[in-house]
Residue, then its C-alpha position, 0 to 999 in steps of 0.5 A: m499500500s502506497t504511502q508516497p505521493s502519486t499523480s495517479l487517481e484511482t476510481f471504482p464503479n459508482p453503486n448507483p449511477e442512475r441516481s444523482y447525487e453529490i459527493r463532497f471532499e474537503c483536504p484541509e491540509f493541502t500544500c504547494v509552493c509559491p513559483k515567484t518566491g518558493q514559499p509554501d502555500f496552504a489551502t483547504i480544498r473542497i472537492r463536490y461533484t456528481p458522479g456519472d459513471l465513476c466515482v474517485e477512491l479517496k486514498s488515491l485522492k489524497l495521495y494525488l493532493w499530496s503531490y503538490r506539496d513540492q510543485g510550484a503553482f499559482h493559485e489559479a493553476v493548481t485549483n484548474q489542474i486539480l478539475d481537470d484531472l479528476v474530470a478526465a479520470i471520472a468524467p463526473r456530470e458535475m464537479v466544482v473544486e475550490g481552492d481556499f489559499m492562507v493569506r498571504g500578503g495581507i490577501h486572502t485568494v479563493v479560486e473556485v472552477r467548474y465543470p461543465 
């Protein structure tokens, strides 16, 4: 069982594909690195989605989010990349990813991206 960061997202069949329902995740310990300063950025990542035929497996999601710890990324780019990767992996009916970044330089940033 892996305990290392991974960019792989595992899936499993939606147990109720005929029903429209929402799944929510919150990761309050997300970190990435500012590409300008090299300083760590801390955020809460919130994910809400209505599954199609597939759901994302939680441990793989955790390891995927962990993979950003040493990557340089602007808030807008990392939030959009998370959405793109999840949509590619599970093709949800709908999805929202929110990056709620801690204050840096006196500014609190929240980035919300949506699919479709």
